[in-house]
PDB file of N, CA, C and O in Angstrom:
ATOM      1  N   MET A   1      -9.308 -28.367  -8.732  1.00  0.00           N
ATOM      2  CA  MET A   1      -8.095 -27.048  -8.672  1.00  0.00           C
ATOM      3  C   MET A   1      -8.836 -25.858  -9.454  1.00  0.00           C
ATOM      4  O   MET A   1      -9.128 -25.852 -10.650  1.00  0.00           O
ATOM      5  N   ASP A   2      -9.096 -24.748  -8.409  1.00  0.00           N
ATOM      6  CA  ASP A   2      -9.566 -23.278  -7.978  1.00  0.00           C
ATOM      7  C   ASP A   2      -8.570 -22.724  -9.101  1.00  0.00           C
ATOM      8  O   ASP A   2      -7.388 -23.059  -9.028  1.00  0.00           O
ATOM      9  N   LYS A   3      -8.982 -21.927 -10.089  1.00  0.00           N
ATOM     10  CA  LYS A   3      -8.747 -20.583 -10.861  1.00  0.00           C
ATOM     11  C   LYS A   3      -7.391 -19.686  -9.974  1.00  0.00           C
ATOM     12  O   LYS A   3      -6.243 -19.281 -10.153  1.00  0.00           O
ATOM     13  N   ASP A   4      -8.719 -19.750  -8.703  1.00  0.00           N
ATOM     14  CA  ASP A   4      -7.468 -18.713  -7.698  1.00  0.00           C
ATOM     15  C   ASP A   4      -6.187 -19.112  -7.271  1.00  0.00           C
ATOM     16  O   ASP A   4      -5.261 -18.322  -7.083  1.00  0.00           O
ATOM     17  N   ARG A   5      -6.121 -20.429  -7.106  1.00  0.00           N
ATOM     18  CA  ARG A   5      -4.586 -21.129  -6.909  1.00  0.00           C
ATOM     19  C   ARG A   5      -3.472 -20.917  -8.347  1.00  0.00           C
ATOM     20  O   ARG A   5      -2.264 -20.687  -8.397  1.00  0.00           O
ATOM     21  N   VAL A   6      -4.638 -21.137  -9.550  1.00  0.00           N
ATOM     22  CA  VAL A   6      -3.669 -21.117 -10.256  1.00  0.00           C
ATOM     23  C   VAL A   6      -3.049 -19.316 -10.523  1.00  0.00           C
ATOM     24  O   VAL A   6      -1.880 -18.988 -10.724  1.00  0.00           O
ATOM     25  N   GLU A   7      -3.773 -18.771 -10.472  1.00  0.00           N
ATOM     26  CA  GLU A   7      -3.427 -16.905 -10.590  1.00  0.00           C
ATOM     27  C   GLU A   7      -2.859 -16.923  -9.408  1.00  0.00           C
ATOM     28  O   GLU A   7      -1.781 -16.346  -9.545  1.00  0.00           O
ATOM     29  N   GLY A   8      -2.978 -17.237  -8.421  1.00  0.00           N
ATOM     30  CA  GLY A   8      -2.107 -16.624  -7.540  1.00  0.00           C
ATOM     31  C   GLY A   8      -0.702 -17.284  -7.152  1.00  0.00           C
ATOM     32  O   GLY A   8       0.088 -16.787  -6.349  1.00  0.00           O
ATOM     33  N   ALA A   9      -0.478 -18.716  -7.983  1.00  0.00           N
ATOM     34  CA  ALA A   9       0.593 -19.192  -7.902  1.00  0.00           C
ATOM     35  C   ALA A   9       1.360 -18.310  -9.229  1.00  0.00           C
ATOM     36  O   ALA A   9       2.557 -18.414  -8.964  1.00  0.00           O
ATOM     37  N   ALA A  10       1.267 -17.719 -10.168  1.00  0.00           N
ATOM     38  CA  ALA A  10       1.302 -17.134 -11.125  1.00  0.00           C
ATOM     39  C   ALA A  10       2.229 -15.468 -10.725  1.00  0.00           C
ATOM     40  O   ALA A  10       3.312 -15.019 -11.101  1.00  0.00           O
ATOM     41  N   LYS A  11       1.047 -14.894  -9.718  1.00  0.00           N
ATOM     42  CA  LYS A  11       1.366 -14.000  -9.125  1.00  0.00           C
ATOM     43  C   LYS A  11       2.654 -14.053  -8.226  1.00  0.00           C
ATOM     44  O   LYS A  11       3.699 -13.467  -8.510  1.00  0.00           O
ATOM     45  N   GLN A  12       2.468 -14.770  -7.186  1.00  0.00           N
ATOM     46  CA  GLN A  12       3.758 -14.963  -6.673  1.00  0.00           C
ATOM     47  C   GLN A  12       5.132 -15.746  -7.252  1.00  0.00           C
ATOM     48  O   GLN A  12       6.113 -16.042  -6.571  1.00  0.00           O
ATOM     49  N   VAL A  13       4.965 -15.974  -8.527  1.00  0.00           N
ATOM     50  CA  VAL A  13       6.543 -16.287  -9.411  1.00  0.00           C
ATOM     51  C   VAL A  13       6.853 -14.834  -9.906  1.00  0.00           C
ATOM     52  O   VAL A  13       7.974 -14.353 -10.069  1.00  0.00           O
ATOM     53  N   LYS A  14       5.428 -14.120 -10.152  1.00  0.00           N
ATOM     54  CA  LYS A  14       5.993 -12.863 -11.396  1.00  0.00           C
ATOM     55  C   LYS A  14       6.552 -11.222  -9.904  1.00  0.00           C
ATOM     56  O   LYS A  14       6.891 -10.045 -10.023  1.00  0.00           O
ATOM     57  N   GLY A  15       6.355 -12.084  -8.836  1.00  0.00           N
ATOM     58  CA  GLY A  15       6.459 -11.490  -7.509  1.00  0.00           C
ATOM     59  C   GLY A  15       7.886 -11.511  -7.221  1.00  0.00           C
ATOM     60  O   GLY A  15       8.557 -10.507  -6.981  1.00  0.00           O
ATOM     61  N   THR A  16       8.307 -12.685  -7.256  1.00  0.00           N
ATOM     62  CA  THR A  16       9.563 -13.162  -6.907  1.00  0.00           C
ATOM     63  C   THR A  16      10.417 -12.573  -8.105  1.00  0.00           C
ATOM     64  O   THR A  16      11.449 -11.914  -7.976  1.00  0.00           O
ATOM     65  N   ILE A  17       9.871 -12.887  -9.158  1.00  0.00           N
ATOM     66  CA  ILE A  17      10.923 -12.500 -10.155  1.00  0.00           C
ATOM     67  C   ILE A  17      11.369 -10.860 -10.399  1.00  0.00           C
ATOM     68  O   ILE A  17      12.414 -10.314 -10.754  1.00  0.00           O
ATOM     69  N   LYS A  18      10.016 -10.380 -10.019  1.00  0.00           N
ATOM     70  CA  LYS A  18      10.253  -8.469  -9.457  1.00  0.00           C
ATOM     71  C   LYS A  18      11.169  -8.227  -8.559  1.00  0.00           C
ATOM     72  O   LYS A  18      12.094  -7.467  -8.846  1.00  0.00           O
ATOM     73  N   GLU A  19      11.097  -8.758  -7.445  1.00  0.00           N
ATOM     74  CA  GLU A  19      11.919  -8.308  -6.085  1.00  0.00           C
ATOM     75  C   GLU A  19      13.337  -8.855  -6.333  1.00  0.00           C
ATOM     76  O   GLU A  19      14.253  -8.289  -5.736  1.00  0.00           O
ATOM     77  N   ALA A  20      13.677 -10.070  -7.287  1.00  0.00           N
ATOM     78  CA  ALA A  20      15.020 -10.265  -7.759  1.00  0.00           C
ATOM     79  C   ALA A  20      15.643  -9.302  -8.228  1.00  0.00           C
ATOM     80  O   ALA A  20      16.715  -8.883  -7.791  1.00  0.00           O
ATOM     81  N   VAL A  21      14.841  -8.725  -9.445  1.00  0.00           N
ATOM     82  CA  VAL A  21      15.337  -7.688 -10.194  1.00  0.00           C
ATOM     83  C   VAL A  21      15.329  -6.263  -9.562  1.00  0.00           C
ATOM     84  O   VAL A  21      15.953  -5.302 -10.014  1.00  0.00           O
ATOM     85  N   GLY A  22      14.532  -6.260  -8.450  1.00  0.00           N
ATOM     86  CA  GLY A  22      14.898  -4.877  -7.509  1.00  0.00           C
ATOM     87  C   GLY A  22      16.262  -5.008  -6.979  1.00  0.00           C
ATOM     88  O   GLY A  22      17.282  -4.330  -7.097  1.00  0.00           O
ATOM     89  N   LYS A  23      16.032  -5.833  -6.505  1.00  0.00           N
ATOM     90  CA  LYS A  23      17.800  -6.508  -5.452  1.00  0.00           C
ATOM     91  C   LYS A  23      18.705  -6.344  -6.486  1.00  0.00           C
ATOM     92  O   LYS A  23      19.655  -5.627  -6.171  1.00  0.00           O
ATOM     93  N   VAL A  24      18.726  -6.799  -7.683  1.00  0.00           N
ATOM     94  CA  VAL A  24      19.959  -6.829  -8.082  1.00  0.00           C
ATOM     95  C   VAL A  24      20.261  -5.166  -9.099  1.00  0.00           C
ATOM     96  O   VAL A  24      21.367  -4.691  -9.356  1.00  0.00           O
ATOM     97  N   THR A  25      18.979  -4.625  -9.474  1.00  0.00           N
ATOM     98  CA  THR A  25      19.409  -3.302  -9.661  1.00  0.00           C
ATOM     99  C   THR A  25      19.253  -2.370  -9.129  1.00  0.00           C
ATOM    100  O   THR A  25      19.179  -1.309  -9.748  1.00  0.00           O
ATOM    101  N   GLY A  26      19.134  -2.444  -7.606  1.00  0.00           N
ATOM    102  CA  GLY A  26      19.135  -1.692  -6.289  1.00  0.00           C
ATOM    103  C   GLY A  26      17.699  -0.780  -6.196  1.00  0.00           C
ATOM    104  O   GLY A  26      17.476   0.153  -5.425  1.00  0.00           O
ATOM    105  N   ASP A  27      17.076  -1.176  -6.912  1.00  0.00           N
ATOM    106  CA  ASP A  27      15.511  -0.457  -6.476  1.00  0.00           C
ATOM    107  C   ASP A  27      14.785  -1.143  -5.505  1.00  0.00           C
ATOM    108  O   ASP A  27      14.345  -2.283  -5.353  1.00  0.00           O
ATOM    109  N   ALA A  28      14.802   0.139  -4.763  1.00  0.00           N
ATOM    110  CA  ALA A  28      13.785  -0.188  -3.475  1.00  0.00           C
ATOM    111  C   ALA A  28      12.418  -0.340  -3.971  1.00  0.00           C
ATOM    112  O   ALA A  28      11.800  -1.353  -3.645  1.00  0.00           O
ATOM    113  N   LYS A  29      11.877   0.522  -4.704  1.00  0.00           N
ATOM    114  CA  LYS A  29      10.636   0.404  -5.021  1.00  0.00           C
ATOM    115  C   LYS A  29      10.102  -0.990  -5.892  1.00  0.00           C
ATOM    116  O   LYS A  29       8.967  -1.418  -5.682  1.00  0.00           O
ATOM    117  N   THR A  30      10.997  -1.643  -6.865  1.00  0.00           N
ATOM    118  CA  THR A  30      10.544  -2.164  -7.572  1.00  0.00           C
ATOM    119  C   THR A  30      10.605  -3.843  -6.845  1.00  0.00           C
ATOM    120  O   THR A  30      10.078  -4.924  -7.109  1.00  0.00           O
ATOM    121  N   GLN A  31      11.594  -3.309  -5.777  1.00  0.00           N
ATOM    122  CA  GLN A  31      11.577  -4.608  -4.612  1.00  0.00           C
ATOM    123  C   GLN A  31      10.456  -4.814  -4.098  1.00  0.00           C
ATOM    124  O   GLN A  31       9.814  -5.845  -4.300  1.00  0.00           O
ATOM    125  N   ALA A  32       9.983  -3.639  -3.195  1.00  0.00           N
ATOM    126  CA  ALA A  32       8.418  -3.667  -2.794  1.00  0.00           C
ATOM    127  C   ALA A  32       7.486  -4.053  -3.382  1.00  0.00           C
ATOM    128  O   ALA A  32       6.643  -4.884  -3.045  1.00  0.00           O
ATOM    129  N   GLU A  33       7.605  -3.373  -4.446  1.00  0.00           N
ATOM    130  CA  GLU A  33       6.817  -4.007  -5.245  1.00  0.00           C
ATOM    131  C   GLU A  33       6.449  -5.288  -5.755  1.00  0.00           C
ATOM    132  O   GLU A  33       5.310  -5.508  -6.166  1.00  0.00           O
ATOM    133  N   GLY A  34       7.384  -6.169  -5.748  1.00  0.00           N
ATOM    134  CA  GLY A  34       7.448  -7.650  -6.036  1.00  0.00           C
ATOM    135  C   GLY A  34       7.126  -8.522  -4.866  1.00  0.00           C
ATOM    136  O   GLY A  34       6.570  -9.610  -5.017  1.00  0.00           O
ATOM    137  N   ARG A  35       7.666  -7.789  -3.058  1.00  0.00           N
ATOM    138  CA  ARG A  35       7.329  -8.629  -2.400  1.00  0.00           C
ATOM    139  C   ARG A  35       5.581  -8.189  -2.309  1.00  0.00           C
ATOM    140  O   ARG A  35       4.912  -9.176  -2.001  1.00  0.00           O
ATOM    141  N   ALA A  36       4.859  -7.088  -2.489  1.00  0.00           N
ATOM    142  CA  ALA A  36       3.830  -7.031  -2.148  1.00  0.00           C
ATOM    143  C   ALA A  36       2.927  -7.756  -3.142  1.00  0.00           C
ATOM    144  O   ALA A  36       1.748  -8.067  -2.975  1.00  0.00           O
ATOM    145  N   GLU A  37       3.945  -8.033  -4.545  1.00  0.00           N
ATOM    146  CA  GLU A  37       3.145  -8.940  -5.180  1.00  0.00           C
ATOM    147  C   GLU A  37       2.688 -10.283  -4.805  1.00  0.00           C
ATOM    148  O   GLU A  37       1.569 -10.794  -4.765  1.00  0.00           O
ATOM    149  N   LYS A  38       4.300 -10.867  -4.446  1.00  0.00           N
ATOM    150  CA  LYS A  38       4.473 -12.273  -3.829  1.00  0.00           C
ATOM    151  C   LYS A  38       2.947 -12.421  -3.018  1.00  0.00           C
ATOM    152  O   LYS A  38       1.989 -13.122  -3.344  1.00  0.00           O
ATOM    153  N   LEU A  39       3.090 -11.542  -1.902  1.00  0.00           N
ATOM    154  CA  LEU A  39       1.789 -11.638  -0.716  1.00  0.00           C
ATOM    155  C   LEU A  39       0.706 -11.517  -1.235  1.00  0.00           C
ATOM    156  O   LEU A  39      -0.133 -12.357  -0.912  1.00  0.00           O
ATOM    157  N   ALA A  40       0.361 -10.590  -2.090  1.00  0.00           N
ATOM    158  CA  ALA A  40      -0.875 -10.744  -3.042  1.00  0.00           C
ATOM    159  C   ALA A  40      -1.220 -12.114  -3.358  1.00  0.00           C
ATOM    160  O   ALA A  40      -2.328 -12.443  -2.936  1.00  0.00           O
ATOM    161  N   GLY A  41      -0.374 -13.278  -4.179  1.00  0.00           N
ATOM    162  CA  GLY A  41      -0.093 -13.961  -4.956  1.00  0.00           C
ATOM    163  C   GLY A  41      -0.382 -15.036  -3.473  1.00  0.00           C
ATOM    164  O   GLY A  41      -1.405 -15.719  -3.423  1.00  0.00           O
ATOM    165  N   LYS A  42       0.247 -15.049  -2.784  1.00  0.00           N
ATOM    166  CA  LYS A  42       0.012 -16.066  -1.793  1.00  0.00           C
ATOM    167  C   LYS A  42      -1.274 -16.129  -1.059  1.00  0.00           C
ATOM    168  O   LYS A  42      -1.748 -17.216  -0.730  1.00  0.00           O
ATOM    169  N   VAL A  43      -1.975 -14.770  -0.736  1.00  0.00           N
ATOM    170  CA  VAL A  43      -3.442 -14.824  -0.413  1.00  0.00           C
ATOM    171  C   VAL A  43      -4.530 -15.123  -0.911  1.00  0.00           C
ATOM    172  O   VAL A  43      -5.508 -15.515  -0.274  1.00  0.00           O
ATOM    173  N   GLN A  44      -4.441 -14.916  -2.471  1.00  0.00           N
ATOM    174  CA  GLN A  44      -5.146 -15.551  -3.734  1.00  0.00           C
ATOM    175  C   GLN A  44      -4.710 -17.408  -3.650  1.00  0.00           C
ATOM    176  O   GLN A  44      -5.526 -18.330  -3.634  1.00  0.00           O
ATOM    177  N   ASN A  45      -3.942 -17.464  -3.628  1.00  0.00           N
ATOM    178  CA  ASN A  45      -3.457 -18.891  -3.694  1.00  0.00           C
ATOM    179  C   ASN A  45      -4.415 -19.546  -2.147  1.00  0.00           C
ATOM    180  O   ASN A  45      -5.280 -20.422  -2.158  1.00  0.00           O
ATOM    181  N   ALA A  46      -4.046 -19.002  -1.300  1.00  0.00           N
ATOM    182  CA  ALA A  46      -4.811 -19.569   0.362  1.00  0.00           C
ATOM    183  C   ALA A  46      -6.981 -19.268  -0.016  1.00  0.00           C
ATOM    184  O   ALA A  46      -7.866 -19.724   0.707  1.00  0.00           O
ATOM    185  N   VAL A  47      -7.136 -18.679  -0.902  1.00  0.00           N
ATOM    186  CA  VAL A  47      -8.286 -18.369  -1.086  1.00  0.00           C
ATOM    187  C   VAL A  47      -8.912 -19.472  -1.883  1.00  0.00           C
ATOM    188  O   VAL A  47      -9.885 -20.167  -1.589  1.00  0.00           O
ATOM    189  N   GLY A  48      -7.974 -19.495  -3.209  1.00  0.00           N
ATOM    190  CA  GLY A  48      -8.706 -20.467  -3.494  1.00  0.00           C
ATOM    191  C   GLY A  48      -8.150 -22.230  -3.074  1.00  0.00           C
ATOM    192  O   GLY A  48      -8.570 -23.110  -3.825  1.00  0.00           O
ATOM    193  N   SER A  49      -7.481 -22.533  -2.210  1.00  0.00           N
ATOM    194  CA  SER A  49      -7.373 -23.448  -1.305  1.00  0.00           C
ATOM    195  C   SER A  49      -8.622 -23.560  -0.566  1.00  0.00           C
ATOM    196  O   SER A  49      -9.302 -24.571  -0.747  1.00  0.00           O
ATOM    197  N   ALA A  50      -9.057 -22.571   0.324  1.00  0.00           N
ATOM    198  CA  ALA A  50     -10.199 -22.934   0.634  1.00  0.00           C
ATOM    199  C   ALA A  50     -11.507 -23.210   0.224  1.00  0.00           C
ATOM    200  O   ALA A  50     -12.357 -23.891   0.798  1.00  0.00           O
ATOM    201  N   LYS A  51     -11.581 -22.516  -0.986  1.00  0.00           N
ATOM    202  CA  LYS A  51     -12.691 -22.676  -2.396  1.00  0.00           C
ATOM    203  C   LYS A  51     -12.575 -24.090  -2.392  1.00  0.00           C
ATOM    204  O   LYS A  51     -13.638 -24.699  -2.274  1.00  0.00           O
ATOM    205  N   ASP A  52     -11.479 -24.787  -2.498  1.00  0.00           N
ATOM    206  CA  ASP A  52     -11.154 -26.138  -2.867  1.00  0.00           C
ATOM    207  C   ASP A  52     -11.760 -26.921  -1.832  1.00  0.00           C
ATOM    208  O   ASP A  52     -12.638 -27.750  -2.072  1.00  0.00           O
ATOM    209  N   ALA A  53     -11.345 -26.695  -0.761  1.00  0.00           N
ATOM    210  CA  ALA A  53     -11.464 -27.557   0.350  1.00  0.00           C
ATOM    211  C   ALA A  53     -13.466 -27.317   0.616  1.00  0.00           C
ATOM    212  O   ALA A  53     -14.264 -28.141   1.063  1.00  0.00           O
ATOM    213  N   ALA A  54     -13.629 -26.407   0.309  1.00  0.00           N
ATOM    214  CA  ALA A  54     -14.974 -26.009   0.628  1.00  0.00           C
ATOM    215  C   ALA A  54     -16.135 -26.863  -0.247  1.00  0.00           C
ATOM    216  O   ALA A  54     -17.216 -27.307   0.141  1.00  0.00           O
ATOM    217  N   ARG A  55     -15.482 -26.925  -1.612  1.00  0.00           N
ATOM    218  CA  ARG A  55     -16.038 -27.767  -2.778  1.00  0.00           C
ATOM    219  C   ARG A  55     -15.604 -29.424  -2.054  1.00  0.00           C
ATOM    220  O   ARG A  55     -16.350 -30.384  -1.861  1.00  0.00           O
ATOM    221  N   ASP A  56     -14.591 -29.323  -1.864  1.00  0.00           N
ATOM    222  CA  ASP A  56     -14.698 -31.210  -1.624  1.00  0.00           C
ATOM    223  C   ASP A  56     -15.401 -31.566  -0.155  1.00  0.00           C
ATOM    224  O   ASP A  56     -15.530 -32.749   0.162  1.00  0.00           O
ATOM    225  N   ALA A  57     -15.820 -30.573   0.666  1.00  0.00           N
ATOM    226  CA  ALA A  57     -16.638 -30.690   1.599  1.00  0.00           C
ATOM    227  C   ALA A  57     -17.860 -31.092   1.497  1.00  0.00           C
ATOM    228  O   ALA A  57     -18.433 -31.998   2.102  1.00  0.00           O
ATOM    229  N   LEU A  58     -18.391 -30.085   0.379  1.00  0.00           N
ATOM    230  CA  LEU A  58     -19.901 -30.162  -0.156  1.00  0.00           C
ATOM    231  C   LEU A  58     -20.201 -31.886  -0.456  1.00  0.00           C
ATOM    232  O   LEU A  58     -20.905 -32.785   0.004  1.00  0.00           O
ATOM    233  N   LYS A  59     -19.194 -31.686  -1.516  1.00  0.00           N
ATOM    234  CA  LYS A  59     -19.199 -33.477  -2.138  1.00  0.00           C
ATOM    235  C   LYS A  59     -19.847 -34.746  -1.382  1.00  0.00           C
ATOM    236  O   LYS A  59     -20.743 -35.541  -1.667  1.00  0.00           O
ATOM    237  N   LYS A  60     -18.820 -34.535  -0.089  1.00  0.00           N
ATOM    238  CA  LYS A  60     -19.087 -35.898   0.435  1.00  0.00           C
ATOM    239  C   LYS A  60     -20.592 -35.908   1.559  1.00  0.00           C
ATOM    240  O   LYS A  60     -20.962 -36.957   2.085  1.00  0.00           O
TER     241      LYS A  60
END
């Protein structure tokens, strides 16, 4: 499992929490930052998945 996948998943969780805090407190900026961080985590996770797939393909 690539480290990008782990870091991406952590960013997604952090972004989800930040988005929820922004929603509860009515802070649109925090909510938007959380959404952006969650999206960045999804992208990083996808990069890690691609690296894993490439690594697995080279092993075969």
